[in-house]
N, CA, C and O of each residue as an XYZ file, in Angstrom:
876
protein
N       0.845     -1.193      0.000
C       0.000      0.000      0.000
C       0.883      1.248      0.000
O       1.870      1.333      0.731
N       0.506      2.199     -0.829
C       1.256      3.450     -0.876
C       1.162      4.182      0.447
O       0.135      4.143      1.126
N       2.253      4.852      0.805
C       2.249      5.645      2.030
C       1.503      6.966      1.846
O       1.446      7.779      2.769
N       0.930      7.183      0.657
C       0.297      8.460      0.368
C      -1.107      8.624      0.908
O      -1.669      9.715      0.816
N      -1.700      7.568      1.476
C      -3.032      7.724      2.050
C      -3.155      6.824      3.273
O      -2.389      5.877      3.452
N      -4.146      7.147      4.114
C      -4.301      6.417      5.363
C      -5.733      5.925      5.513
O      -6.565      6.129      4.629
N      -6.014      5.279      6.632
C      -7.327      4.682      6.879
C      -8.438      5.720      6.803
O      -9.459      5.487      6.155
N      -8.252      6.864      7.458
C      -9.290      7.892      7.471
C      -9.562      8.424      6.072
O     -10.701      8.743      5.728
N      -8.507      8.517      5.269
C      -8.674      8.985      3.894
C      -9.503      7.984      3.091
O     -10.353      8.372      2.290
N      -9.250      6.698      3.313
C     -10.023      5.664      2.622
C     -11.499      5.747      3.009
O     -12.374      5.677      2.146
N     -11.776      5.899      4.314
C     -13.159      5.964      4.768
C     -13.877      7.175      4.182
O     -15.036      7.082      3.777
N     -13.189      8.303      4.140
C     -13.769      9.520      3.559
C     -14.069      9.304      2.078
O     -15.102      9.751      1.579
N     -13.172      8.624      1.381
C     -13.374      8.329     -0.037
C     -14.602      7.438     -0.230
O     -15.412      7.679     -1.125
N     -14.740      6.402      0.615
C     -15.881      5.495      0.517
C     -17.203      6.230      0.737
O     -18.176      5.995      0.020
N     -17.233      7.112      1.723
C     -18.450      7.885      1.982
C     -18.796      8.752      0.775
O     -19.969      8.932      0.447
N     -17.766      9.290      0.115
C     -17.992     10.130     -1.055
C     -18.593      9.381     -2.236
O     -19.144     10.002     -3.145
N     -18.495      8.063     -2.236
C     -19.048      7.256     -3.326
C     -20.520      6.912     -3.118
O     -21.180      6.426     -4.037
N     -21.031      7.158     -1.925
C     -22.419      6.800     -1.614
C     -23.358      7.802     -2.282
O     -23.147      9.010     -2.172
N     -24.390      7.316     -2.972
C     -25.350      8.256     -3.576
C     -25.991      9.149     -2.521
O     -26.033      8.809     -1.339
N     -26.484     10.283     -2.968
C     -27.103     11.228     -2.040
C     -28.291     10.592     -1.333
O     -29.140      9.957     -1.958
N     -28.331     10.777     -0.014
C     -29.403     10.220      0.798
C     -30.570     11.195      0.889
O     -30.405     12.391      0.651
N     -31.767     10.675      1.238
C     -32.894     11.583      1.502
C     -32.527     12.601      2.574
O     -31.675     12.336      3.422
N     -33.162     13.752      2.536
C     -32.837     14.840      3.458
C     -32.939     14.400      4.917
O     -32.126     14.812      5.744
N     -33.922     13.573      5.240
C     -34.092     13.134      6.626
C     -32.919     12.269      7.081
O     -32.493     12.364      8.232
N     -32.394     11.426      6.189
C     -31.234     10.608      6.542
C     -29.991     11.480      6.723
O     -29.161     11.219      7.593
N     -29.874     12.509      5.896
C     -28.751     13.438      6.062
C     -28.847     14.166      7.398
O     -27.829     14.437      8.034
N     -30.056     14.481      7.819
C     -30.246     15.104      9.122
C     -29.835     14.148     10.239
O     -29.249     14.574     11.234
N     -30.135     12.879     10.084
C     -29.722     11.871     11.063
C     -28.198     11.768     11.127
O     -27.627     11.580     12.201
N     -27.556     11.890      9.989
C     -26.088     11.859      9.944
C     -25.486     13.075     10.642
O     -24.497     12.962     11.366
N     -26.095     14.237     10.416
C     -25.589     15.452     11.062
C     -25.745     15.366     12.581
O     -24.859     15.787     13.324
N     -26.863     14.823     13.032
C     -27.083     14.671     14.467
C     -26.027     13.746     15.078
O     -25.492     14.028     16.150
N     -25.733     12.645     14.392
C     -24.728     11.704     14.894
C     -23.360     12.369     15.001
O     -22.634     12.161     15.973
N     -23.017     13.168     13.997
C     -21.711     13.854     14.019
C     -21.663     14.882     15.141
O     -20.643     15.014     15.818
N     -22.752     15.608     15.342
C     -22.772     16.666     16.353
C     -22.756     16.112     17.773
O     -22.241     16.755     18.688
N     -23.320     14.920     17.957
C     -23.462     14.354     19.305
C     -22.553     13.161     19.557
O     -22.547     12.601     20.654
N     -21.777     12.766     18.536
C     -20.912     11.568     18.621
C     -21.731     10.305     18.878
O     -21.257      9.377     19.534
N     -22.949     10.271     18.366
C     -23.767      9.066     18.485
C     -23.270      8.040     17.463
O     -23.091      8.382     16.294
N     -23.046      6.791     17.882
C     -22.390      5.808     16.998
C     -23.330      5.129     16.006
O     -23.721      3.980     16.214
N     -23.695      5.821     14.935
C     -24.437      5.174     13.848
C     -23.446      4.466     12.924
O     -22.238      4.684     13.016
N     -23.964      3.620     12.034
C     -23.075      2.888     11.136
C     -22.482      3.778     10.040
O     -21.461      3.429      9.449
N     -23.106      4.909      9.769
C     -22.570      5.842      8.781
C     -23.007      5.520      7.367
O     -23.527      4.436      7.105
N     -22.796      6.470      6.441
C     -23.312      6.317      5.078
C     -22.720      5.140      4.303
O     -23.462      4.418      3.637
N     -21.406      4.930      4.373
C     -20.788      3.874      3.574
C     -21.233      2.494      4.049
O     -21.630      1.658      3.237
N     -21.169      2.250      5.360
C     -21.615      0.960      5.886
C     -23.126      0.811      5.739
O     -23.616     -0.295      5.514
N     -23.871      1.910      5.864
C     -25.313      1.849      5.677
C     -25.677      1.442      4.255
O     -26.555      0.608      4.038
N     -24.991      2.041      3.297
C     -25.246      1.696      1.898
C     -24.833      0.258      1.607
O     -25.462     -0.423      0.797
N     -23.780     -0.195      2.266
C     -23.341     -1.588      2.165
C     -24.442     -2.518      2.681
O     -24.734     -3.538      2.057
N     -25.053     -2.171      3.816
C     -26.166     -2.959      4.347
C     -27.339     -2.973      3.378
O     -27.969     -4.008      3.163
N     -27.623     -1.820      2.800
C     -28.679     -1.729      1.784
C     -28.380     -2.655      0.608
O     -29.259     -3.377      0.139
N     -27.148     -2.630      0.142
C     -26.761     -3.463     -0.997
C     -26.890     -4.949     -0.670
O     -27.420     -5.722     -1.468
N     -26.404     -5.342      0.502
C     -26.487     -6.744      0.913
C     -27.952     -7.181      1.013
O     -28.293     -8.301      0.632
N     -28.806     -6.311      1.519
C     -30.228     -6.626      1.642
C     -30.874     -6.778      0.274
O     -31.698     -7.671      0.072
N     -30.511     -5.920     -0.663
C     -31.036     -6.051     -2.023
C     -30.525     -7.323     -2.693
O     -31.295     -8.040     -3.331
N     -29.235     -7.604     -2.552
C     -28.651     -8.792     -3.181
C     -29.286    -10.076     -2.649
O     -29.507    -11.025     -3.402
N     -29.574    -10.098     -1.362
C     -30.149    -11.291     -0.744
C     -31.658    -11.370     -0.923
O     -32.272    -12.382     -0.587
N     -32.258    -10.305     -1.451
C     -33.711    -10.228     -1.638
C     -34.469    -10.425     -0.320
O     -35.568    -10.980     -0.294
N     -33.853     -9.956      0.769
C     -34.461    -10.111      2.090
C     -35.762     -9.328      2.190
O     -35.862     -8.194      1.722
N     -36.754     -9.957      2.811
C     -38.037     -9.316      3.079
C     -38.288     -9.166      4.567
O     -39.102     -8.340      4.978
N     -37.598     -9.953      5.377
C     -37.757     -9.870      6.831
C     -36.386     -9.641      7.457
O     -35.472    -10.448      7.291
N     -36.258     -8.537      8.174
C     -34.988     -8.133      8.786
C     -35.214     -7.935     10.278
O     -36.202     -7.327     10.691
N     -34.297     -8.449     11.075
C     -34.343     -8.228     12.520
C     -33.065     -7.527     12.939
O     -31.964     -8.049     12.764
N     -33.231     -6.321     13.501
C     -32.085     -5.547     13.986
C     -31.934     -5.730     15.488
O     -32.877     -5.511     16.249
N     -30.763     -6.125     15.900
C     -30.431     -6.238     17.320
C     -29.585     -5.017     17.684
O     -28.368     -5.006     17.500
N     -30.253     -4.003     18.199
C     -29.575     -2.738     18.474
C     -29.746     -1.806     17.291
O     -29.020     -1.903     16.302
N     -30.717     -0.896     17.398
C     -31.125     -0.105     16.232
C     -30.910      1.393     16.381
O     -31.143      2.143     15.433
N     -30.460      1.855     17.579
C     -30.251      3.279     17.770
C     -31.508      4.077     17.475
O     -32.617      3.650     17.796
N     -31.326      5.247     16.858
C     -32.494      6.068     16.531
C     -32.950      5.872     15.084
O     -33.582      6.749     14.496
N     -32.619      4.707     14.522
C     -33.246      4.300     13.277
C     -32.460      4.517     12.005
O     -33.003      4.339     10.915
N     -31.177      4.903     12.109
C     -30.426      5.172     10.878
C     -30.197      3.884     10.080
O     -30.489      3.830      8.885
N     -29.679      2.855     10.741
C     -29.491      1.583     10.038
C     -30.843      1.009      9.612
O     -30.956      0.405      8.545
N     -31.859      1.199     10.441
C     -33.206      0.726     10.117
C     -33.680      1.305      8.790
O     -34.306      0.611      7.989
N     -33.381      2.569      8.566
C     -33.802      3.224      7.325
C     -33.182      2.549      6.107
O     -33.861      2.328      5.104
N     -31.891      2.221      6.191
C     -31.232      1.555      5.060
C     -31.864      0.188      4.791
O     -32.136     -0.160      3.643
N     -32.097     -0.584      5.859
C     -32.707     -1.904      5.665
C     -34.131     -1.776      5.120
O     -34.530     -2.532      4.235
N     -34.886     -0.830      5.645
C     -36.267     -0.679      5.214
C     -36.368     -0.216      3.760
O     -37.250     -0.661      3.026
N     -35.473      0.670      3.347
C     -35.462      1.085      1.940
C     -35.256     -0.116      1.024
O     -35.922     -0.247     -0.003
N     -34.323     -0.996      1.409
C     -34.047     -2.178      0.586
C     -35.206     -3.164      0.613
O     -35.579     -3.712     -0.424
N     -35.780     -3.395      1.791
C     -36.910     -4.324      1.899
C     -38.090     -3.819      1.075
O     -38.750     -4.602      0.393
N     -38.357     -2.521      1.135
C     -39.461     -1.959      0.347
C     -39.235     -2.203     -1.146
O     -40.171     -2.558     -1.863
N     -38.020     -2.018     -1.611
C     -37.726     -2.243     -3.028
C     -37.783     -3.725     -3.371
O     -38.238     -4.084     -4.457
N     -37.331     -4.590     -2.471
C     -37.422     -6.032     -2.712
C     -38.881     -6.465     -2.845
O     -39.220     -7.267     -3.716
N     -39.733     -5.934     -1.984
C     -41.142     -6.301     -2.010
C     -41.841     -5.742     -3.249
O     -42.763     -6.367     -3.773
N     -41.414     -4.584     -3.715
C     -42.032     -3.989     -4.904
C     -41.780     -4.843     -6.140
O     -42.594     -4.861     -7.063
N     -40.648     -5.552     -6.158
C     -40.326     -6.404     -7.304
C     -41.124     -7.701     -7.290
O     -41.341     -8.310     -8.337
N     -41.561     -8.126     -6.111
C     -42.343     -9.353     -5.988
C     -43.537     -9.074     -5.081
O     -43.538     -9.477     -3.918
N     -44.552     -8.389     -5.605
C     -45.683     -7.992     -4.767
C     -46.438     -9.196     -4.220
O     -46.388    -10.299     -4.764
N     -47.138     -8.937     -3.121
C     -47.956     -9.983     -2.524
C     -47.384    -10.527     -1.237
O     -48.109    -11.123     -0.440
N     -46.083    -10.333     -1.019
C     -45.447    -10.788      0.207
C     -44.959     -9.564      0.975
O     -44.004     -8.912      0.552
N     -45.599     -9.244      2.097
C     -45.222     -8.024      2.821
C     -43.834     -8.145      3.440
O     -43.375     -9.238      3.772
N     -43.181     -7.005      3.584
C     -41.875     -6.975      4.225
C     -41.965     -6.413      5.629
O     -42.934     -5.738      5.980
N     -40.940     -6.697      6.436
C     -40.912     -6.188      7.800
C     -39.472     -6.010      8.256
O     -38.589     -6.798      7.916
N     -39.258     -4.949      9.039
C     -37.978     -4.707      9.698
C     -38.270     -4.480     11.182
O     -39.068     -3.613     11.539
N     -37.626     -5.258     12.032
C     -37.803     -5.115     13.478
C     -36.728     -4.182     14.029
O     -35.532     -4.437     13.884
N     -37.173     -3.102     14.660
C     -36.283     -2.127     15.293
C     -36.316     -2.390     16.790
O     -37.384     -2.363     17.402
N     -35.145     -2.646     17.390
C     -35.085     -3.037     18.797
C     -34.067     -2.179     19.538
O     -32.888     -2.150     19.183
N     -34.538     -1.478     20.576
C     -33.642     -0.732     21.473
C     -34.175     -0.852     22.900
O     -35.362     -1.095     23.114
N     -33.282     -0.678     23.865
C     -33.671     -0.647     25.273
C     -34.402      0.646     25.627
O     -35.299      0.652     26.470
N     -34.008      1.738     24.974
C     -34.365      3.089     25.409
C     -35.638      3.580     24.718
O     -35.683      3.655     23.490
N     -36.672      3.915     25.493
C     -37.937      4.366     24.916
C     -37.785      5.680     24.152
O     -38.458      5.888     23.142
N     -36.905      6.570     24.626
C     -36.700      7.844     23.929
C     -36.058      7.621     22.562
O     -36.423      8.272     21.584
N     -35.096      6.694     22.501
C     -34.486      6.372     21.200
C     -35.523      5.782     20.250
O     -35.544      6.109     19.063
N     -36.371      4.921     20.771
C     -37.420      4.328     19.938
C     -38.356      5.407     19.398
O     -38.731      5.384     18.226
N     -38.728      6.344     20.257
C     -39.615      7.429     19.830
C     -38.936      8.292     18.765
O     -39.567      8.694     17.788
N     -37.652      8.572     18.962
C     -36.904      9.366     17.974
C     -36.854      8.631     16.635
O     -37.032      9.236     15.578
N     -36.611      7.315     16.692
C     -36.579      6.511     15.474
C     -37.926      6.532     14.767
O     -37.992      6.656     13.544
N     -38.983      6.413     15.529
C     -40.318      6.432     14.930
C     -40.570      7.734     14.178
O     -41.175      7.728     13.106
N     -40.107      8.846     14.736
C     -40.274     10.132     14.064
C     -39.517     10.192     12.751
O     -40.068     10.605     11.731
N     -38.246      9.779     12.769
C     -37.440      9.804     11.543
C     -38.029      8.884     10.474
O     -38.160      9.274      9.313
N     -38.380      7.678     10.869
C     -38.836      6.690      9.888
C     -40.206      7.043      9.329
O     -40.520      6.701      8.188
N     -41.027      7.727     10.128
C     -42.311      8.212      9.612
C     -42.085      9.285      8.557
O     -42.754      9.286      7.523
N     -41.150     10.200      8.806
C     -40.853     11.248      7.827
C     -40.305     10.663      6.534
O     -40.511     11.228      5.460
N     -39.610      9.540      6.630
C     -39.074      8.869      5.447
C     -40.128      8.007      4.756
O     -39.868      7.451      3.689
N     -41.318      7.889      5.355
C     -42.376      7.072      4.776
C     -42.133      5.580      4.911
O     -42.709      4.783      4.170
N     -41.282      5.199      5.853
C     -40.904      3.799      6.002
C     -41.592      3.118      7.181
O     -41.488      1.902      7.342
N     -42.296      3.895      8.008
C     -42.854      3.342      9.237
C     -43.839      2.185      9.030
O     -43.950      1.343      9.921
N     -44.569      2.095      7.888
C     -45.455      0.923      7.740
C     -44.710     -0.407      7.711
O     -45.301     -1.457      7.965
N     -43.410     -0.365      7.402
C     -42.615     -1.593      7.336
C     -42.011     -1.986      8.674
O     -41.507     -3.100      8.817
N     -42.053     -1.089      9.660
C     -41.271     -1.262     10.877
C     -42.134     -1.759     12.025
O     -43.251     -1.282     12.223
N     -41.614     -2.720     12.780
C     -42.189     -3.093     14.069
C     -41.193     -2.670     15.145
O     -40.039     -3.099     15.134
N     -41.639     -1.838     16.063
C     -40.761     -1.265     17.083
C     -40.864     -2.058     18.387
O     -41.955     -2.407     18.838
N     -39.702     -2.333     18.977
C     -39.631     -3.030     20.260
C     -38.752     -2.214     21.202
O     -37.665     -1.783     20.817
N     -39.206     -2.002     22.412
C     -38.360     -1.430     23.463
C     -38.079     -2.572     24.434
O     -38.882     -2.863     25.320
N     -36.928     -3.215     24.252
C     -36.639     -4.447     24.976
C     -35.188     -4.844     24.744
O     -34.475     -4.236     23.946
N     -34.772     -5.881     25.464
C     -33.443     -6.463     25.263
C     -33.448     -7.248     23.960
O     -34.384     -7.999     23.688
N     -32.400     -7.076     23.153
C     -32.436     -7.538     21.769
C     -32.388     -9.057     21.627
O     -33.157     -9.620     20.847
N     -31.510     -9.731     22.357
C     -31.357    -11.180     22.171
C     -32.635    -11.902     22.582
O     -33.107    -12.793     21.875
N     -33.186    -11.518     23.717
C     -34.422    -12.166     24.177
C     -35.583    -11.854     23.243
O     -36.438    -12.708     23.009
N     -35.618    -10.647     22.713
C     -36.684    -10.290     21.773
C     -36.572    -11.104     20.498
O     -37.581    -11.564     19.963
N     -35.352    -11.284     20.004
C     -35.151    -12.137     18.834
C     -35.620    -13.560     19.123
O     -36.311    -14.166     18.304
N     -35.250    -14.086     20.267
C     -35.642    -15.452     20.643
C     -37.163    -15.599     20.682
O     -37.700    -16.633     20.283
N     -37.850    -14.571     21.159
C     -39.294    -14.673     21.378
C     -40.141    -14.282     20.173
O     -41.352    -14.501     20.177
N     -39.526    -13.710     19.143
C     -40.290    -13.285     17.972
C     -40.520    -14.486     17.054
O     -39.561    -15.159     16.678
N     -41.757    -14.763     16.692
C     -42.049    -15.962     15.890
C     -41.353    -15.944     14.527
O     -41.115    -14.886     13.943
N     -41.037    -17.134     14.044
C     -40.510    -17.300     12.699
C     -39.015    -17.117     12.596
O     -38.328    -16.850     13.582
N     -38.527    -17.268     11.377
C     -37.131    -17.026     11.059
C     -37.042    -15.806     10.147
O     -38.043    -15.356      9.590
N     -35.830    -15.281     10.005
C     -35.631    -14.029      9.287
C     -34.646    -14.223      8.141
O     -33.755    -15.071      8.189
N     -34.840    -13.403      7.108
C     -33.933    -13.449      5.954
C     -32.596    -12.800      6.265
O     -31.563    -13.198      5.727
N     -32.620    -11.792      7.142
C     -31.394    -11.060      7.479
C     -31.475    -10.616      8.932
O     -32.511    -10.131      9.387
N     -30.381    -10.785      9.650
C     -30.260    -10.297     11.023
C     -29.055     -9.370     11.087
O     -27.976     -9.689     10.589
N     -29.262     -8.218     11.710
C     -28.200     -7.230     11.926
C     -27.929     -7.164     13.415
O     -28.862     -7.032     14.208
N     -26.660     -7.254     13.811
C     -26.312     -7.263     15.232
C     -25.375     -6.107     15.558
O     -24.295     -5.980     14.980
N     -25.811     -5.265     16.501
C     -24.987     -4.146     16.964
C     -25.296     -3.893     18.444
O     -25.532     -2.758     18.859
N     -25.287     -4.981     19.232
C     -25.552     -4.879     20.659
C     -24.241     -4.614     21.408
O     -23.200     -4.417     20.781
N     -24.287     -4.610     22.736
C     -23.054     -4.486     23.519
C     -22.111     -5.614     23.134
O     -22.518     -6.768     23.006
N     -20.850     -5.263     22.953
C     -19.909     -6.213     22.350
C     -19.624     -7.420     23.233
O     -19.322     -8.499     22.722
N     -19.714     -7.255     24.547
C     -19.484     -8.410     25.409
C     -20.595     -9.443     25.267
O     -20.439    -10.586     25.696
N     -21.724     -9.044     24.664
C     -22.827     -9.964     24.441
C     -22.797    -10.663     23.095
O     -23.649    -11.509     22.822
N     -21.835    -10.327     22.251
C     -21.789    -10.933     20.915
C     -21.688    -12.466     20.944
O     -22.483    -13.126     20.275
N     -20.743    -13.059     21.692
C     -20.602    -14.525     21.611
C     -21.867    -15.278     21.994
O     -22.251    -16.224     21.306
N     -22.519    -14.878     23.074
C     -23.724    -15.580     23.520
C     -24.885    -15.399     22.544
O     -25.800    -16.222     22.510
N     -24.851    -14.327     21.750
C     -25.947    -14.066     20.808
C     -25.917    -15.001     19.605
O     -26.942    -15.196     18.951
N     -24.761    -15.581     19.306
C     -24.623    -16.333     18.057
C     -25.552    -17.540     18.006
O     -26.107    -17.843     16.950
N     -25.732    -18.230     19.121
C     -26.601    -19.409     19.128
C     -28.037    -19.027     18.773
O     -28.697    -19.721     17.999
N     -28.512    -17.926     19.338
C     -29.882    -17.476     19.053
C     -29.986    -17.010     17.605
O     -30.964    -17.311     16.920
N     -28.987    -16.281     17.145
C     -28.980    -15.832     15.749
C     -29.054    -17.033     14.808
O     -29.814    -17.019     13.841
N     -28.266    -18.068     15.091
C     -28.254    -19.264     14.251
C     -29.626    -19.917     14.205
O     -30.040    -20.414     13.157
N     -30.334    -19.921     15.328
C     -31.664    -20.525     15.387
C     -32.699    -19.702     14.615
O     -33.619    -20.259     14.015
N     -32.545    -18.385     14.632
C     -33.592    -17.513     14.099
C     -33.335    -17.031     12.670
O     -34.200    -16.400     12.062
N     -32.170    -17.323     12.144
C     -31.868    -16.940     10.761
C     -32.228    -18.101      9.841
O     -31.843    -19.243     10.091
N     -32.961    -17.804      8.787
C     -33.369    -18.845      7.847
C     -32.149    -19.404      7.108
O     -31.173    -18.680      6.910
N     -32.184    -20.663      6.703
C     -31.096    -21.199      5.868
C     -30.913    -20.342      4.620
O     -31.883    -19.987      3.951
N     -29.673    -20.017      4.319
C     -29.386    -19.109      3.214
C     -29.500    -17.654      3.593
O     -29.240    -16.775      2.772
N     -29.890    -17.383      4.841
C     -30.025    -16.011      5.307
C     -28.683    -15.360      5.589
O     -27.643    -16.018      5.595
N     -28.724    -14.053      5.821
C     -27.510    -13.247      5.962
C     -27.454    -12.621      7.349
O     -28.440    -12.075      7.845
N     -26.280    -12.712      7.959
C     -25.987    -12.005      9.201
C     -25.039    -10.856      8.887
O     -24.019    -11.048      8.225
N     -25.379     -9.661      9.365
C     -24.495     -8.501      9.275
C     -24.187     -8.071     10.703
O     -25.104     -7.850     11.493
N     -22.910     -7.952     11.040
C     -22.546     -7.603     12.411
C     -21.475     -6.514     12.405
O     -20.478     -6.598     11.687
N     -21.708     -5.501     13.220
C     -20.908     -4.274     13.185
C     -19.808     -4.293     14.242
O     -19.840     -5.080     15.188
N     -18.831     -3.399     14.050
C     -17.753     -3.136     15.029
C     -16.804     -4.314     15.200
O     -16.357     -4.587     16.314
N     -16.492     -5.006     14.132
C     -15.659     -6.194     14.244
C     -14.160     -5.899     14.199
O     -13.348     -6.807     14.376
N     -13.788     -4.649     13.968
C     -12.396     -4.216     14.159
C     -12.268     -3.474     15.486
O     -11.187     -3.422     16.072
N     -13.362     -2.907     15.952
C     -13.481     -2.353     17.301
C     -12.407     -1.298     17.563
O     -11.682     -1.337     18.557
N     -12.340     -0.356     16.624
C     -11.387      0.768     16.720
C      -9.946      0.294     16.886
O      -9.126      0.991     17.483
N      -9.641     -0.877     16.365
C      -8.283     -1.418     16.440
C      -7.944     -2.092     17.756
O      -6.828     -2.579     17.933
N      -8.900     -2.126     18.689
C      -8.611     -2.708     20.009
C      -8.336     -4.211     19.922
O      -7.612     -4.757     20.755
N      -8.905     -4.875     18.928
C      -8.685     -6.314     18.788
C      -7.214     -6.648     18.530
O      -6.786     -7.780     18.754
N      -6.441     -5.664     18.061
C      -5.023     -5.895     17.765
C      -4.111     -5.639     18.963
O      -2.920     -5.945     18.918
N      -4.669     -5.083     20.022
C      -3.875     -4.714     21.196
C      -3.788     -5.913     22.144
O      -4.788     -6.276     22.763
N      -2.614     -6.531     22.267
C      -2.508     -7.718     23.126
C      -2.743     -7.422     24.596
O      -2.958     -8.340     25.388
N      -2.703     -6.151     24.968
C      -2.900     -5.772     26.368
C      -4.365     -5.444     26.685
O      -4.724     -5.230     27.843
N      -5.199     -5.407     25.649
C      -6.617     -5.087     25.863
C      -7.377     -6.381     26.135
O      -7.619     -7.174     25.225
N      -7.747     -6.584     27.392
C      -8.492     -7.772     27.778
C      -9.863     -7.389     28.343
O     -10.420     -8.095     29.185
N     -10.392     -6.267     27.870
C     -11.700     -5.819     28.336
C     -12.786     -6.778     27.843
O     -12.596     -7.507     26.869
N     -13.924     -6.762     28.537
C     -15.014     -7.663     28.177
C     -15.503     -7.422     26.746
O     -15.816     -8.371     26.027
N     -15.565     -6.162     26.341
C     -16.039     -5.848     24.989
C     -15.081     -6.359     23.928
O     -15.506     -6.950     22.935
N     -13.795     -6.136     24.133
C     -12.801     -6.588     23.158
C     -12.762     -8.107     23.104
O     -12.662     -8.684     22.021
N     -12.838     -8.761     24.257
C     -12.888    -10.222     24.274
C     -14.115    -10.718     23.523
O     -14.055    -11.726     22.819
N     -15.236    -10.002     23.677
C     -16.458    -10.410     22.996
C     -16.319    -10.364     21.487
O     -16.761    -11.280     20.793
N     -15.708     -9.306     20.973
C     -15.521     -9.185     19.523
C     -14.567    -10.279     19.022
O     -14.837    -10.925     18.009
N     -13.470    -10.479     19.724
C     -12.517    -11.524     19.321
C     -13.172    -12.906     19.326
O     -13.022    -13.677     18.378
N     -13.905    -13.212     20.412
C     -14.489    -14.544     20.552
C     -15.570    -14.782     19.510
O     -15.648    -15.871     18.941
N     -16.408    -13.778     19.250
C     -17.436    -13.944     18.223
C     -16.791    -14.212     16.866
O     -17.233    -15.090     16.125
N     -15.751    -13.457     16.547
C     -15.070    -13.639     15.261
C     -14.506    -15.049     15.158
O     -14.630    -15.694     14.117
N     -13.885    -15.532     16.235
C     -13.338    -16.891     16.238
C     -14.451    -17.908     16.045
O     -14.316    -18.837     15.248
N     -15.545    -17.737     16.767
C     -16.644    -18.705     16.705
C     -17.210    -18.823     15.299
O     -17.337    -19.926     14.767
N     -17.547    -17.696     14.701
C     -18.252    -17.765     13.420
C     -17.312    -18.144     12.277
O     -17.724    -18.839     11.348
N     -16.065    -17.702     12.332
C     -15.125    -18.023     11.258
C     -14.700    -19.488     11.297
O     -14.317    -20.042     10.267
N     -14.761    -20.122     12.460
C     -14.380    -21.532     12.593
C     -15.576    -22.474     12.503
O     -15.427    -23.686     12.659
N     -16.752    -21.923     12.255
C     -17.960    -22.732     12.169
C     -18.236    -23.061     10.702
O     -18.459    -22.151      9.904
N     -18.225    -24.350     10.330
C     -18.424    -24.715      8.920
C     -19.836    -24.431      8.411
O     -20.102    -24.555      7.215
N     -20.736    -24.054      9.310
C     -22.093    -23.738      8.883
C     -22.264    -22.332      8.337
O     -23.362    -21.952      7.931
N     -21.174    -21.546      8.323
C     -21.246    -20.157      7.870
C     -20.207    -19.876      6.781
O     -19.117    -20.448      6.775
N     -20.571    -18.990      5.872
C     -19.621    -18.413      4.897
C     -19.414    -16.975      5.318
O     -20.362    -16.189      5.316
N     -18.182    -16.611      5.683
C     -17.930    -15.359      6.403
C     -16.895    -14.504      5.687
O     -15.888    -15.011      5.193
N     -17.155    -13.207      5.638
C     -16.129    -12.248      5.221
C     -16.198    -11.025      6.116
O     -17.261    -10.663      6.621
N     -15.056    -10.398      6.303
C     -14.952     -9.186      7.117
C     -14.446     -8.049      6.249
O     -13.354     -8.115      5.684
N     -15.259     -7.004      6.153
C     -14.851     -5.801      5.427
C     -14.320     -4.771      6.420
O     -14.924     -4.568      7.473
N     -13.196     -4.115      6.103
C     -12.669     -3.087      6.999
C     -13.383     -1.743      6.871
O     -12.877     -0.728      7.349
N     -14.535     -1.729      6.242
C     -15.307     -0.491      6.118
C     -15.675      0.045      7.495
O     -16.133     -0.703      8.358
N     -15.469      1.355      7.696
C     -15.748      2.015      8.955
C     -15.074      1.277     10.106
O     -13.848      1.313     10.212
N     -15.841      0.600     10.981
C     -15.243     -0.077     12.136
C     -15.236     -1.593     11.973
O     -15.122     -2.329     12.954
N     -15.358     -2.056     10.734
C     -15.320     -3.476     10.451
C     -16.707     -4.084     10.451
O     -17.400     -4.063     11.468
N     -17.117     -4.633      9.303
C     -18.450     -5.218      9.159
C     -18.294     -6.655      8.667
O     -17.721     -6.898      7.605
N     -18.810     -7.606      9.450
C     -18.865     -8.990      8.989
C     -20.182     -9.221      8.261
O     -21.247     -8.825      8.734
N     -20.095     -9.861      7.117
C     -21.266    -10.378      6.416
C     -21.098    -11.884      6.341
O     -20.094    -12.370      5.821
N     -22.064    -12.626      6.853
C     -21.983    -14.089      6.896
C     -23.276    -14.684      6.366
O     -24.367    -14.220      6.696
N     -23.145    -15.717      5.540
C     -24.284    -16.450      5.014
C     -24.418    -17.750      5.784
O     -23.442    -18.481      5.953
N     -25.618    -18.039      6.247
C     -25.886    -19.315      6.916
C     -26.135    -20.380      5.851
O     -27.051    -20.255      5.038
N     -25.317    -21.419      5.864
C     -25.457    -22.465      4.839
C     -26.775    -23.229      5.005
O     -27.060    -24.143      4.232
């Protein structure tokens, strides 16, 4: 790699390639920048949208949804997938612990015209996934990192065969490379990565986009 550019330059370049977002999504991005709220960002969001379109997912379950930014990307893709094959409704489950975050998400997603596709939950994500009937075409995981390893068993049960798992923060700001970092969150990211990459039931790749995004297909 040339010494003429660095990681931040690459990320800025990737964001510049993303098509212009609706005004409401741009407002969500500005809020995240102003408040340091950890959304997935435009490049990773568009990547999630692309993966959802490629997989033709109609049912998406988000484990950790914030104020709805990632939800918007998934819902846009699900709406387009359903438009190509009418008759089968789509759904995206938005799950957060915080009632205020859920209310904020509902406002944004209503302005985007996506709220008819969304089911909102104010609850713990893993238990909500376990208790929600059926299997899903795509599951997105962005919960507390120390909870990642224990979540994999439930994800495996609730993801349909051939379904897609998208999981965020798999580089974890570079902490996974620090041999002295033995925090619960860093251990969780390392252990989840080991578990899924060594499991023959999954096809796994890790993109270094933003903070590292794993996309895995359940065989």
